C-alpha positions in Angstrom: -19.3 -289.4 127.2 -17.1 -290.5 124.3 -13.8 -288.7 123.8 -13.6 -286.3 120.9 -11.1 -286.9 118.0 -9.4 -283.6 118.9 -8.5 -285.2 122.3 -7.4 -288.5 120.8 -5.3 -287.0 118.0 -2.5 -285.6 120.3 -2.4 -288.9 122.2 -2.0 -290.8 118.9 0.8 -288.5 117.8 2.6 -288.9 121.1 2.3 -292.7 120.9 3.6 -292.7 117.3 6.5 -290.5 118.2 7.4 -292.8 121.2 7.3 -295.9 119.1 9.4 -294.2 116.4 11.9 -293.1 118.9 12.2 -296.6 120.4 12.7 -298.2 116.9 15.3 -295.6 115.9 17.3 -295.6 119.1 17.0 -299.2 120.1 17.5 -300.7 116.6 19.4 -298.2 114.5 20.7 -295.0 116.1 21.7 -295.9 119.6 25.3 -294.9 119.1 24.2 -291.3 118.4 23.2 -291.1 122.1 26.8 -291.2 123.0 28.0 -288.4 120.7 29.8 -285.8 122.8 30.1 -288.1 125.8 33.7 -288.4 127.1 35.4 -291.7 126.5 37.7 -293.4 129.0 40.5 -295.8 128.0 40.6 -299.0 130.1 43.7 -301.2 129.8 44.0 -304.8 131.0 46.6 -307.4 130.2 48.1 -305.4 127.4 44.7 -304.7 125.6 42.4 -301.8 125.8 38.8 -300.8 125.4 37.1 -297.4 125.5 34.1 -296.7 127.7 31.6 -294.0 127.4 29.2 -293.8 130.4 25.5 -293.0 130.5 24.2 -290.8 127.8 21.4 -288.3 128.4 18.8 -290.3 126.3 16.2 -292.3 128.0 17.0 -295.7 126.4 20.7 -295.4 127.1 20.8 -293.4 130.3 21.8 -296.4 132.5 24.2 -297.9 129.9 27.7 -297.7 128.7 29.2 -298.0 125.2 32.3 -300.1 125.0 34.6 -299.7 122.0 37.2 -302.2 120.8 39.5 -302.5 117.7 39.2 -305.8 115.9 42.3 -307.3 114.2 40.4 -307.8 110.9 37.4 -306.1 109.3 33.9 -307.4 110.0 30.4 -306.1 109.5 27.6 -307.3 111.8 24.9 -306.2 114.1 23.6 -308.3 117.0 21.2 -307.4 119.8 19.4 -309.1 122.6 15.9 -310.3 121.5 13.5 -307.6 122.7 9.7 -307.3 123.1 9.4 -305.4 119.8 10.9 -307.1 116.8 10.4 -304.8 113.7 13.8 -305.1 112.0 14.5 -307.8 109.5 16.8 -310.5 110.9 18.8 -313.5 109.9 18.1 -317.0 111.2 21.0 -319.4 111.7 19.0 -322.5 112.4 20.9 -322.8 115.7 18.2 -322.7 118.4 20.4 -321.2 121.2 21.5 -318.4 118.9 18.1 -317.6 117.3 16.2 -317.5 120.6 18.7 -315.2 122.3 20.0 -312.9 119.6 18.6 -310.7 116.9 21.0 -310.8 113.9 20.8 -307.9 111.5 20.5 -308.6 107.8 23.9 -307.0 107.1 25.5 -309.8 109.2 25.4 -312.6 106.6 29.2 -313.3 106.7 29.1 -313.4 110.5 25.9 -315.6 110.6 27.6 -318.1 108.3 30.7 -318.1 110.6 28.4 -318.8 113.6 26.8 -321.7 111.8 30.1 -323.3 110.8 32.3 -322.5 113.8 31.3 -324.0 117.1 34.1 -322.3 119.0 33.0 -318.8 117.9 29.3 -319.7 118.6 30.1 -321.0 122.1 32.1 -318.0 123.0 29.5 -315.6 121.8 26.8 -317.3 123.8 29.0 -317.0 126.9 28.7 -313.2 126.7 25.5 -313.0 128.7 26.9 -315.0 131.6 30.2 -313.1 131.5 28.3 -309.8 131.9 25.6 -311.0 134.2 28.1 -312.0 136.8 28.7 -308.3 137.4 24.9 -307.5 137.5 25.0 -306.0 134.0 23.2 -306.9 130.8 24.3 -307.2 127.2 22.2 -305.0 124.8 23.9 -304.7 121.4 27.1 -305.6 119.6 28.0 -304.0 116.3 31.0 -303.9 114.1 31.9 -301.8 111.0 35.2 -302.7 109.5 37.6 -303.0 112.6 35.5 -300.7 114.8 33.4 -302.7 117.3 30.9 -301.2 119.7 29.0 -302.8 122.5 26.1 -301.4 124.5 25.9 -302.7 128.1 23.2 -301.9 130.7 25.1 -301.4 133.9 22.9 -299.5 136.3 23.1 -302.2 139.0 26.8 -303.0 138.6 28.6 -302.5 141.9 32.2 -303.0 140.5 32.5 -301.4 137.1 36.3 -301.9 136.8 35.8 -305.6 137.3 33.1 -305.6 134.5 35.5 -303.8 132.1 38.3 -306.2 132.8 36.0 -309.1 132.1 34.9 -307.5 128.9 38.5 -307.0 127.8 39.2 -310.6 128.3 36.0 -311.7 126.5 36.7 -309.3 123.5 40.3 -310.5 123.1 39.2 -314.1 122.8 36.2 -313.1 120.6 38.7 -311.2 118.3 40.9 -314.3 118.1 37.9 -316.5 117.3 36.8 -314.1 114.5 40.4 -314.3 113.0 40.4 -318.1 113.2 37.0 -318.3 111.6 37.9 -315.9 108.8 41.1 -317.7 108.0 39.3 -321.1 108.0 36.6 -319.8 105.6 39.2 -318.2 103.3 41.2 -321.5 103.2 38.0 -323.4 102.4 37.2 -321.1 99.5 40.7 -321.0 98.0 40.7 -322.9 94.7 42.9 -326.0 94.6 45.9 -325.9 92.2 45.5 -328.5 89.4 47.7 -331.5 89.6 50.6 -331.6 87.2 50.0 -333.7 84.1 52.2 -336.6 83.3 52.2 -337.2 79.6 55.0 -339.6 79.6 
């Protein structure tokens, strides 16, 4: 006997809500999951990060949000390529980057830096291996001005302090690479002074 539309309608509404929640939380609003969650400061070799553990939301329940202050302002949004790709993204033309990372359209300056700066690109691609050594997984990396946030899935991690120390080291080098890339691009765009004329 075929199912009546009155039976299918609630199922359709639930499915729509589930997809909507996934898109909002996984692609746009994941940081809201950590509102009100206590943050712990982790110091290592003279640098510090903040860590907020396990929000109550389904998509971030086994994750942690890592905060770090950049030395210069940047705006970008990166995430691990997922099974559902609904957001617009930038393509760098670098196969290793485009296959592994979803780059948000607000990240044009950062995407240009990745294309031009091999050191920055290489260090970014090392993030997966840095985290996976501790049985964790990179999910998202976002920056607004100097405020950087990273989402890390860490349910299986057996030694969280070691993971945080490794992330501090990675972030410090990442910050330096961003500074060097920004300085290089600014120097390249700086107009040359005209040569003095010799009318004699």
